[in-house]
N, C-alpha and C positions, 0 to 999 in steps of 0.2 A: 504493500500500499504505499502510496506516494506520502513523503514526509510533510508536504504542505496540508494535504487532506487531513493527516493525523493531527497536526496542529490546529487546524480549523475546527475539527470537532472536540478536541480537548479544550480549546479556548471557549467554544461555546458552552459546554457543560460548565466549565469553572466560574462563568459569569454568575451562575445561580446554582451552585454545586449541589445545595440540599434539595432542590426541586427538579433537577434535569438529569436525565440518563438517555444515552444513546447507544444504538447497536448500529453499525454499519457493515454490511457483508458486500465485499467487492469481488468481481471476477474478471480476469484478463484472459481472453482465449488465446491458446497457443495454436491450436488446430481444431478443426471441426468437419465433421461429415454427417451422414444420415443416421449413422449407428452410435457414434459417441463424440463426445467434445473433450479435448484435452485443455486444461486451464489451471491458472494459478488463482487460487482462492485466498483471500485475506478477510479477516474480521477485526474490527475494532469494538470493544465493549467497555464503556465507560459510565460509571454511575452505580447506584446501589442496585443489587441483584432483585430485590422484591419490586422495586420500581419498574424494572424491566420485565419482569414476570407479569405485573399489572398491564403493562403496555401491549405485551404480545396477548394476553388473555383478552384485552379490550379489542385488538383486531380480529381475533377468532370468534368472539361473540358478535361482532357487527357483521351481518351477512353482506354489507355493501362495502366493506373496506377492502381496498384493492390488494393489500398485503395478505389478506385471508385467502384469496384464491391461489396465490403463489405458496403460501405455506401448506395449504392442503395438497396442492398438486405435487410438492416436493414429498410429502408424506406418502402419497399414492405411488409415486416413482420408487421410493425406497421398500415399500411393501411389495411391489411386483418385483423389483430386483431380487428381494429375499426369496420370494416365491420361486423364481426362476433358478435359484443357484442350486 
C-alpha cells in the first residue's frame, strides 16, 4: 500500500481518534484471466476493534449498502472454493 495512502488514512483517524475507525482493503492486479487473478492485496486497519465490528455489522444489516453485496459475494466465493477442494 502506498505510503501516502497510509498517511492520509492515519491522519484522518487521528483527527478524532476516539470516534473514528477505518478499514481499507486495496488490490493491485498483477495478472488476470477468466479463471483466476493474481494480485497484491494490502489492508490497513486503524481504530478500535469494536467500532470496526459495528461498522461492518451495519453494512451487512443494511440491504442497500454497497459494501454488503461485496462482502456477501466474497463469502459465497470462499464457500464455493471450499466445496470444490
